C-alpha positions in Angstrom: 124.4 58.7 130.2 124.1 59.5 126.5 126.8 61.8 125.1 125.7 65.3 124.5 125.6 66.5 120.9 126.3 70.0 119.6 123.8 71.5 117.3 125.0 74.2 114.9 122.8 77.2 115.0 122.9 77.8 111.2 121.5 74.2 110.7 118.9 74.8 113.4 117.6 78.0 111.7 117.5 76.2 108.4 115.1 73.6 109.7 111.7 74.0 108.0 109.8 74.1 111.3 112.1 76.8 112.7 111.9 78.8 109.5 108.1 78.7 109.6 108.0 79.7 113.3 110.2 82.8 112.8 108.9 83.8 109.3 107.4 87.3 108.8 104.5 85.6 107.0 102.1 83.6 109.2 99.5 81.1 108.1 96.6 83.6 108.2 98.6 86.0 106.0 99.4 83.3 103.5 95.7 82.4 103.2 94.8 86.1 102.7 97.3 86.5 99.9 96.1 83.2 98.3 92.5 84.4 98.2 91.2 85.2 94.8 88.4 87.8 94.8 85.5 87.2 92.3 85.9 88.9 89.0 83.1 90.7 87.2 81.8 88.5 84.4 82.5 91.2 81.8 86.3 90.8 82.4 86.2 87.1 81.7 85.4 87.8 78.1 88.0 87.9 75.4 88.0 91.7 75.2 86.1 94.6 76.5 84.6 97.6 74.7 82.9 100.9 75.9 79.3 101.7 75.1 77.8 105.1 75.8 74.8 105.0 78.2 72.5 108.0 77.3 70.2 107.6 80.4 72.3 109.8 82.6 71.9 113.6 82.5 74.0 116.3 84.2 73.7 120.0 84.8 77.1 121.5 83.8 78.5 124.2 86.0 79.6 127.2 84.0 83.0 127.5 85.7 83.7 123.8 85.3 82.8 124.1 81.6 85.3 127.0 81.3 88.2 125.3 83.1 87.6 121.7 81.9 86.5 122.3 78.3 88.2 119.3 76.9 86.6 116.7 79.1 83.4 118.3 80.4 81.4 116.7 77.6 82.4 113.2 78.4 79.5 110.8 78.5 78.8 107.9 80.9 80.1 104.7 79.3 79.5 101.1 80.2 82.2 98.4 80.0 80.9 95.6 77.8 82.4 92.2 77.3 82.9 90.8 73.8 84.2 87.5 72.3 84.2 88.7 68.8 85.5 91.9 67.1 87.1 92.8 63.8 90.9 92.7 63.4 91.4 96.5 63.8 89.6 96.5 67.2 91.6 93.5 68.3 94.9 95.0 67.3 94.2 98.3 69.1 92.9 96.5 72.2 95.9 94.2 72.5 98.8 96.6 71.9 101.3 97.2 74.6 100.8 100.2 76.8 102.4 102.1 79.6 100.1 102.8 82.5 100.8 104.8 85.7 99.0 104.5 89.0 99.1 106.6 92.1 97.5 106.6 95.6 96.3 110.0 96.9 95.0 110.8 100.3 94.5 108.5 103.3 94.7 104.8 102.9 91.6 102.7 102.5 91.1 98.9 102.5 91.3 97.5 99.0 93.8 99.9 97.5 96.4 97.1 96.8 93.7 95.1 95.0 93.1 98.1 92.7 96.7 97.8 91.7 96.5 94.0 91.5 93.4 94.1 89.3 94.9 96.7 87.0 98.2 94.8 86.7 96.5 91.4 86.0 94.2 92.9 83.4 97.0 94.8 81.6 99.3 91.8 81.6 96.5 89.5 80.4 95.9 91.6 77.4 99.6 92.1 76.6 102.5 90.8 78.7 104.6 93.6 77.3 102.4 96.3 78.9 104.3 98.1 81.7 102.7 99.4 84.9 104.4 102.1 86.9 103.6 103.0 90.5 104.2 106.6 91.6 105.8 106.8 95.0 104.5 108.8 98.0 101.4 109.9 96.3 101.1 112.9 93.9 104.7 114.0 94.9 105.9 111.0 92.8 104.2 112.4 89.7 105.5 115.9 90.3 109.1 114.9 91.2 109.4 111.9 88.9 109.5 109.3 91.7 108.2 106.0 90.4 109.0 102.3 90.1 107.9 99.7 87.6 105.6 97.1 89.2 106.5 93.4 88.9 104.4 90.4 89.5 106.5 89.4 92.5 105.8 92.8 94.1 102.1 92.8 93.3 101.6 89.3 94.6 103.2 90.2 97.9 100.5 92.8 98.6 97.4 91.1 97.3 94.4 91.4 99.6 96.6 93.3 102.1 95.4 96.5 103.7 97.2 99.8 103.6 98.9 101.6 100.8 102.3 100.2 101.6 103.3 99.0 98.1 103.9 102.5 96.7 102.8 104.6 99.7 100.5 107.6 99.5 100.6 111.4 100.1 98.3 114.4 100.4 100.0 116.8 98.1 97.6 118.5 95.7 98.5 119.3 92.1 97.0 122.7 92.4 99.1 125.2 90.4 100.6 125.4 86.9 104.1 124.6 88.0 103.1 121.3 89.6 100.8 120.6 86.6 103.6 121.1 84.1 106.0 118.9 86.1 103.4 116.2 86.3 102.8 116.4 82.6 106.6 116.1 81.9 106.8 113.0 84.1 103.9 111.3 82.3 105.3 112.2 78.9 108.8 111.0 79.9 107.4 107.6 80.8 105.3 107.5 77.6 102.1 106.9 79.5 99.0 106.0 77.7 96.9 106.3 80.9 97.3 107.5 84.5 95.0 106.0 87.2 94.4 108.2 90.3 93.1 106.4 93.3 91.7 108.9 95.7 88.8 110.8 97.3 86.9 113.9 96.1 89.9 116.3 96.2 92.1 113.7 94.4 89.5 113.1 91.7 89.2 116.9 91.3 93.0 116.9 90.7 92.5 114.0 88.3 90.0 116.1 86.3 92.5 118.9 85.9 95.3 116.5 85.0 93.0 115.1 82.3 92.4 118.6 81.0 96.1 119.4 81.0 97.2 116.2 79.2 94.2 115.9 76.8 96.2 117.0 73.8 99.0 114.5 74.7 96.6 111.6 74.4 97.1 110.6 78.0 93.9 109.3 79.6 93.4 110.1 83.3 91.1 107.7 85.2 89.9 108.4 88.7 89.1 105.6 91.0 86.8 106.8 93.9 88.5 105.9 97.2 87.5 106.9 100.8 86.4 105.3 104.0 84.3 108.4 104.7 81.6 107.4 102.3 81.2 110.9 101.0 81.7 110.1 97.3 78.2 109.3 96.2 77.7 110.2 92.5 74.2 110.8 91.1 73.1 112.5 88.0 70.7 115.5 87.8 67.7 113.2 88.2 69.1 111.3 91.1 70.2 108.2 89.3 73.1 106.6 91.1 76.4 106.0 89.3 78.6 105.4 92.4 76.7 104.4 95.5 79.7 103.9 97.7 83.5 104.0 97.3 85.6 101.0 98.2 87.0 100.9 101.7 83.9 102.2 103.5 82.3 98.8 104.4 85.6 97.3 105.7 86.3 100.4 107.8 82.8 100.3 109.2 83.1 96.7 110.1 86.5 97.2 111.8 85.3 100.1 113.9 82.1 98.2 114.7 84.0 95.2 116.0 86.0 97.3 118.3 83.1 99.5 119.5 80.9 96.4 120.0 83.5 95.1 122.4 83.4 98.4 124.3 79.6 98.1 124.4 80.0 94.7 126.0 82.4 96.2 128.6 79.9 99.1 129.1 77.1 96.7 130.0 79.4 94.8 132.3 81.2 97.5 134.4 79.8 101.0 135.2 83.0 102.5 136.4 84.2 104.0 133.1 83.4 106.2 130.2 84.5 104.8 126.9 85.3 107.3 124.2 86.1 106.2 120.6 86.6 108.5 117.6 86.0 107.4 114.1 87.0 109.2 110.9 84.7 110.9 108.5 86.1 114.3 107.5 83.0 116.4 106.9 80.5 113.6 106.6 79.0 111.3 109.3 78.2 108.3 107.1 80.8 106.2 108.9 79.6 107.2 112.4 76.0 106.4 111.4 76.9 103.0 109.9 78.8 102.1 113.0 75.8 103.1 115.1 73.5 100.9 113.1 75.8 97.9 113.5 76.5 98.4 117.2 73.1 99.6 118.4 74.4 102.3 120.7 71.9 104.0 123.0 72.3 107.4 121.4 73.7 108.7 118.2 74.4 112.3 117.4 75.2 113.2 113.8 77.5 116.1 113.1 75.5 117.5 110.2 72.6 117.9 112.7 74.8 119.5 115.4 77.2 121.6 113.4 75.5 124.9 114.1 74.1 123.9 117.5 75.6 124.7 120.9 73.7 124.8 124.2 75.9 127.3 126.1 73.6 127.6 129.1 73.7 123.9 129.8 77.5 123.8 129.3 78.0 126.6 131.8 75.8 125.0 134.3 77.7 121.7 133.9 81.0 123.3 134.4 79.9 125.1 137.6 78.5 121.9 139.1 81.4 119.8 137.8 79.1 117.1 136.4 78.6 115.4 133.1 74.9 114.7 133.3 74.0 118.4 132.6 75.7 118.1 129.2 73.9 115.0 128.2 70.4 116.0 129.0 67.3 113.8 129.3 68.8 110.8 127.5 71.4 110.0 130.2 71.0 106.5 131.7 73.1 104.0 133.4 75.1 101.8 131.0 74.4 104.2 128.2 76.3 103.8 125.0 76.6 107.0 123.0 77.9 107.4 119.4 78.4 111.0 118.6 79.6 113.3 115.9 80.6 116.0 118.5 84.0 116.0 120.1 84.5 116.7 123.8 87.7 117.3 125.6 87.6 115.0 128.7 89.7 115.5 131.8 91.9 112.5 132.5 91.5 112.8 136.2 87.7 113.1 136.3 84.6 112.7 134.2 83.9 116.4 134.0 83.8 117.8 130.5 85.8 120.9 129.7 84.6 123.4 127.2 83.5 121.4 124.2 84.0 122.5 120.6 81.8 121.4 117.8 83.3 119.3 115.0 82.1 116.5 112.8 82.6 112.8 112.4 83.7 111.8 115.9 82.2 108.8 117.5 82.1 108.2 121.3 80.7 105.4 123.4 80.1 106.4 127.0 79.1 104.6 130.2 78.6 106.6 133.4 81.3 106.4 136.1 78.7 105.3 138.7 75.1 104.4 139.0 72.8 107.2 140.1 
């Protein structure tokens, strides 16, 4: 018999095949990180400039004009690419800057690529430009919690979901004390610009920060972010400036894949009710988009149902202990229902307890038994 040999564990774990098997990064993750998203042609030019676009018109709210007097007159500007400019423009364009970026609100797919795009563009113009990430959302600006972003760190999160790189938070900079502390932090870092990645509340905060730091020469740039799809910017004549924020389509696709699988199960087995909730805050855009992609049998939109409640039918359903009374004439075997109305369902039966109306909840239902 051949003699047995002893294998040292440290050498075993140093073997490339073993290291690859136990690594935190799998092949799919490596391919995701290596992917290079297409870049707008304008950013492939030698430099970029801003040009005012006069076609957009806005009705200015009086209170907004009073509170945001420094920035309320800002015009819509287009980013233009250029390969030729005078020496003064080139010098100003290529000087080193300090830029801060913060996530605010719930995470959305694509957030890390906002940081990556900003980092790449800034370092391309001038490698001495510094990019700071504020930690834990707006709290990082208020409390001075930040880190300088490096290429190694940015590369680790390219094309990766979540807001893990610098985290996020839901704190609002909504009083003078928080505003003053935020201003001190930005001045301490010598920021030339602060980029706020967030939804409608966060961009409102960004507007007030821009007003506060106008005289300091610190630009505040808001990047619309929400999976809810409720940031759709139009001018007074309906011309679209922002049709949809980033994150919406990825979220809709992810929800649709999961709900489509439930639809398949719903058409295969009639024993269960499947309930799935999607996000949306006070808008049902995500619920509607998921409905269009999954072709559910019935879709109820929260905006249509917010003020509606059929109490007589609900009372009758509770007395008889059945679900069909609450669903009305559209009930059918193997039905799939996507709804913006939330119901509290008993875990031991299919009877609905007293429902309360809310928005942006999606449910897929199949009846527990054939009639």
